[in-house]
C-alpha positions as CSV (number, residue, x, y, z in Angstrom):
1,X,106.5,112.3,125.6
2,X,106.3,116.3,126.9
3,X,103.5,118.4,125.3
4,X,104.2,122.1,125.9
5,X,101.5,124.6,126.2
6,X,101.8,128.3,126.0
7,X,99.5,129.3,128.9
8,X,99.7,133.0,128.4
9,X,98.1,132.6,124.7
10,X,94.6,133.2,124.1
11,X,91.7,135.5,125.5
12,X,91.2,133.5,128.6
13,X,94.8,132.7,129.6
14,X,95.8,131.7,131.5
15,X,92.8,130.0,133.3
16,X,91.5,128.2,130.1
17,X,95.1,127.0,129.2
18,X,95.5,125.7,132.9
19,X,92.3,124.0,133.3
20,X,92.4,122.6,129.9
21,X,95.9,120.9,130.8
22,X,94.6,119.4,133.6
23,X,91.5,117.8,131.8
24,X,93.9,116.7,129.1
25,X,96.3,115.1,131.7
26,X,93.3,113.0,132.9
27,X,92.7,111.5,129.5
28,X,96.5,111.2,128.3
29,X,98.4,108.1,128.8
30,X,100.9,108.3,131.8
31,X,103.7,108.6,129.7
32,X,102.6,111.8,128.4
33,X,103.6,115.0,130.5
34,X,102.1,118.5,129.9
35,X,104.6,121.0,130.4
36,X,102.9,124.7,131.5
37,X,105.0,127.4,129.6
38,X,104.4,130.5,131.5
39,X,103.8,132.4,134.6
40,X,104.4,129.6,137.4
41,X,103.0,131.3,140.2
42,X,99.8,131.9,138.7
43,X,99.6,128.6,137.0
44,X,100.0,126.9,140.4
45,X,97.5,129.0,142.0
46,X,95.0,128.0,139.2
47,X,95.8,124.5,140.2
48,X,95.4,124.9,143.8
49,X,91.9,126.5,143.1
50,X,90.8,123.4,140.8
51,X,92.0,121.1,143.7
52,X,94.6,119.5,141.8
53,X,97.4,117.1,143.6
54,X,100.7,117.9,141.7
55,X,102.2,115.0,143.3
56,X,99.7,112.5,141.1
57,X,99.3,114.8,138.2
58,X,101.6,114.5,134.9
59,X,102.2,118.2,134.9
60,X,105.5,120.3,135.1
61,X,106.4,123.9,134.8
62,X,108.8,126.2,132.8
63,X,108.3,129.7,134.0
64,X,108.2,133.0,132.4
65,X,106.4,136.1,132.8
66,X,107.0,137.7,129.2
67,X,104.6,137.0,126.6
68,X,104.0,138.1,122.9
69,X,100.3,140.0,122.6
70,X,97.9,139.3,120.0
71,X,98.3,142.8,119.0
72,X,102.1,142.6,118.3
73,X,103.9,142.5,115.1
74,X,104.9,138.8,115.0
75,X,108.6,139.0,113.6
76,X,109.6,141.9,115.7
77,X,107.9,140.6,118.8
78,X,109.7,137.0,118.4
79,X,112.8,138.5,118.0
80,X,112.7,141.4,120.7
81,X,111.3,138.6,123.3
82,X,113.5,135.7,123.6
83,X,112.0,135.0,127.0
84,X,108.2,134.8,125.9
85,X,106.2,131.7,126.5
86,X,105.9,131.3,122.5
87,X,109.9,132.0,122.3
88,X,110.7,129.5,124.9
89,X,108.3,127.3,123.6
90,X,109.8,126.9,120.3
91,X,113.5,126.8,122.0
92,X,112.3,123.8,124.1
93,X,110.9,122.3,120.8
94,X,114.1,122.6,119.0
95,X,116.3,120.9,122.1
96,X,113.7,118.3,121.9
97,X,113.1,118.9,125.8
98,X,109.2,118.9,124.4
99,X,107.9,117.0,121.4
100,X,105.0,119.4,120.7
101,X,104.3,122.6,121.1
102,X,100.6,124.2,121.4
103,X,99.4,127.9,121.8
104,X,96.2,129.7,121.4
105,X,98.0,133.0,121.2
106,X,99.4,135.1,118.4
107,X,99.2,133.1,115.2
108,X,101.8,135.1,113.2
109,X,104.3,134.6,116.1
110,X,103.5,130.9,116.1
111,X,104.1,130.5,112.3
112,X,107.1,132.9,112.3
113,X,108.6,130.7,115.3
114,X,108.0,127.5,113.4
115,X,109.8,128.8,110.2
116,X,112.6,130.4,112.4
117,X,113.5,127.5,114.6
118,X,112.3,124.0,113.8
119,X,112.3,124.9,110.1
120,X,110.5,124.2,107.3
121,X,110.7,120.8,105.6
122,X,113.1,120.7,102.6
123,X,111.2,120.7,99.6
124,X,107.9,122.7,101.0
125,X,107.3,125.9,99.4
126,X,105.1,127.2,102.2
127,X,103.7,125.6,105.4
128,X,100.0,125.8,105.8
129,X,97.2,125.4,108.4
130,X,94.1,123.3,108.4
131,X,90.3,123.2,109.4
132,X,88.5,120.0,109.7
133,X,84.9,120.1,107.9
134,X,82.5,117.8,109.3
135,X,80.5,115.4,106.7
136,X,76.8,115.0,106.8
137,X,77.3,111.3,106.5
138,X,79.9,110.9,109.1
139,X,83.7,111.5,109.3
140,X,85.4,114.8,108.7
141,X,87.2,116.5,105.4
142,X,90.3,118.5,105.8
143,X,90.5,122.1,104.1
144,X,93.5,123.6,103.7
145,X,95.0,126.3,103.7
146,X,92.6,128.5,105.9
147,X,94.6,131.7,106.4
148,X,98.3,131.4,106.2
149,X,98.8,131.8,102.7
150,X,96.3,134.5,101.4
151,X,97.9,134.6,97.9
152,X,99.2,131.2,96.2
153,X,100.7,129.8,92.9
154,X,99.8,126.6,91.5
155,X,102.6,125.0,92.9
156,X,101.8,125.7,96.6
157,X,98.3,124.8,95.9
158,X,99.6,121.2,94.6
159,X,101.6,121.1,97.6
160,X,98.7,121.5,99.8
161,X,97.4,118.3,98.4
162,X,100.4,116.4,99.6
163,X,100.5,117.9,102.9
164,X,96.5,117.4,103.2
165,X,96.9,113.7,102.1
166,X,99.5,113.0,104.5
167,X,97.7,114.5,107.5
168,X,94.3,112.8,106.5
169,X,96.3,109.4,106.1
170,X,98.4,109.3,109.1
171,X,96.2,111.0,111.9
172,X,92.9,110.5,110.7
173,X,93.5,107.1,109.2
174,X,91.9,107.8,105.9
175,X,93.6,105.3,103.2
176,X,94.2,107.0,99.8
177,X,92.4,110.3,101.0
178,X,90.5,111.7,97.7
179,X,91.8,115.4,97.1
180,X,89.4,117.7,95.5
181,X,90.5,121.4,94.4
182,X,87.7,124.0,95.5
183,X,86.3,125.8,92.4
184,X,83.3,127.4,91.1
185,X,82.3,124.5,88.9
186,X,83.4,120.8,88.5
187,X,84.6,121.0,85.0
188,X,88.5,121.4,84.6
189,X,88.1,124.5,82.6
190,X,86.3,126.5,85.1
191,X,87.6,128.7,87.6
192,X,90.4,131.6,87.6
193,X,93.8,131.4,86.2
194,X,95.2,129.9,89.6
195,X,92.6,126.9,89.7
196,X,92.9,126.1,86.1
197,X,96.8,126.1,86.2
198,X,96.4,124.1,89.5
199,X,94.2,121.6,88.0
200,X,96.1,121.2,85.0
201,X,99.1,120.0,87.5
202,X,97.2,117.9,90.0
203,X,95.2,116.1,86.9
204,X,98.5,114.1,86.1
205,X,99.8,113.5,89.5
206,X,100.8,110.5,91.2
207,X,101.4,112.1,94.6
208,X,97.9,111.8,95.7
209,X,94.6,110.8,94.6
210,X,93.2,114.0,92.8
211,X,89.4,113.7,92.3
212,X,89.2,117.2,90.3
213,X,87.3,120.2,91.3
214,X,84.8,120.3,93.9
215,X,82.3,123.1,94.5
216,X,81.2,125.2,97.7
217,X,77.9,123.0,97.8
218,X,80.3,120.0,98.0
219,X,81.9,120.9,101.0
220,X,80.0,118.5,103.5
221,X,78.6,116.0,101.3
222,X,81.9,113.7,101.4
223,X,83.0,114.3,98.1
224,X,86.3,114.7,99.1
225,X,88.4,113.8,102.3
226,X,91.0,116.9,101.5
227,X,89.8,119.9,100.0
228,X,92.6,122.4,98.5
229,X,92.3,126.1,98.5
230,X,94.2,129.4,98.8
231,X,94.4,130.7,102.7
232,X,92.1,133.6,101.5
233,X,89.4,131.4,100.2
234,X,89.6,128.9,102.8
235,X,89.5,131.8,105.6
236,X,86.5,133.1,104.4
237,X,84.6,129.4,104.3
238,X,85.9,128.6,107.7
239,X,84.5,132.0,109.0
240,X,81.3,131.6,107.2
241,X,81.2,128.0,109.0
242,X,81.5,129.5,112.6
243,X,78.9,132.4,111.8
244,X,76.3,129.6,110.7
245,X,77.3,127.7,113.8
246,X,76.7,130.7,116.2
247,X,73.4,131.7,114.4
248,X,72.1,128.4,115.3
249,X,73.0,128.4,118.8
250,X,71.4,131.8,119.2
251,X,68.4,130.4,118.1
252,X,68.3,127.6,120.8
253,X,68.3,124.9,118.0
254,X,70.1,121.9,118.5
255,X,70.9,119.2,116.0
256,X,73.7,116.4,116.3
257,X,75.4,117.1,112.8
258,X,75.8,121.1,113.3
259,X,76.7,120.4,117.0
260,X,80.0,119.1,115.3
261,X,80.9,122.5,114.2
262,X,82.1,123.2,117.5
263,X,85.5,124.3,117.3
264,X,85.8,122.8,121.1
265,X,85.7,119.4,119.6
266,X,88.9,119.7,117.6
267,X,91.0,122.2,119.5
268,X,93.5,123.4,116.9
269,X,95.5,122.8,114.0
270,X,99.1,121.6,113.2
271,X,101.3,123.6,110.9
272,X,102.0,121.4,108.1
273,X,105.3,121.4,106.5
274,X,107.5,121.9,109.4
275,X,110.2,119.6,111.1
276,X,108.4,119.0,114.2
277,X,105.0,119.1,116.0
278,X,103.3,122.5,116.4
279,X,99.7,123.1,117.2
280,X,97.7,126.6,116.7
281,X,94.5,127.2,118.8
282,X,91.8,129.6,118.3
283,X,92.0,132.7,120.5
284,X,88.8,132.0,122.0
285,X,89.8,128.6,123.2
286,X,88.1,127.4,126.6
287,X,89.3,124.8,128.6
288,X,87.7,122.1,126.5
289,X,89.3,123.3,123.3
290,X,92.6,123.5,125.0
291,X,92.2,119.7,126.2
292,X,91.2,118.7,123.0
293,X,94.3,120.6,121.3
294,X,96.8,118.7,123.6
295,X,95.1,115.4,122.7
296,X,95.6,116.3,119.0
297,X,99.3,117.2,119.7
298,X,99.8,113.8,121.1
299,X,98.0,112.2,118.2
300,X,100.1,114.2,115.7
301,X,103.6,112.9,117.8
302,X,102.6,109.6,117.7
303,X,101.8,109.6,114.1
304,X,105.4,111.1,113.4
305,X,103.7,113.5,110.8
306,X,106.5,115.4,109.8
307,X,108.6,112.4,109.1
308,X,105.9,111.3,107.0
309,X,105.7,114.3,105.2
310,X,109.6,114.7,104.9
311,X,109.5,111.2,102.9
312,X,106.6,112.3,100.8
313,X,108.7,115.1,99.7
314,X,111.9,113.2,98.9
């Protein structure tokens, strides 16, 4: 198995990506190789500074000096820069020379690359991304979408229920995941036109285990294993959780539960609904986050998640 990492991506590139790859290689099984996609000379220099013995490390290189910056228009940049680290990563993924591709870089370009190269799974209206929500009683829930699709229709939210269930079941090994629809009340009549129509669709489903509406106060109390919402709402929830974690740390407080809100522990999110394994990380990812992103990539690849989702949409 080969896992590609865009070493140009993120605020602390390439150092955090290369060091994170080293940390991952130390934990990953021998049959898993990490492929550094970026400036080979700079990447080798960082490895030398970290005293990494390449004769024993399961690390290889794909060289490019071109990159897509965070500020660039995703579609235009992806088309105009075929030799960028993101573009090359997708080319390798399409040719199955790597089995997963990870980046902390331009999220839009990663999504464009996903849909233009490995393509959306047949039947999926819109791919999406997720966030892990730590539960107070232990375990996690999966929140989706968290930013890819700001505007959604009921059938899109319905499909998020399928995508989230498959992710929860096959990667987090939650049998018959409970799917809740994020709303402003538990009653089916509550909410706006979108959530009301979505509830009506989900209430009759046999595609996943729908348990009804969940409210914002239920996000952390294990009421649901999968929490569905549009990308606008999900992104607000995600950023609010990040803000509270930051406030706790600034005040010097330590709590075992709130420590689980540290993004470093989860590394990134797969793009759900595409025909391969693409993992997107946070732009501020440090080496620990990169390590965990690569470990997640290995778990998603081993779970054959795209294949499981394909079967769910037959």
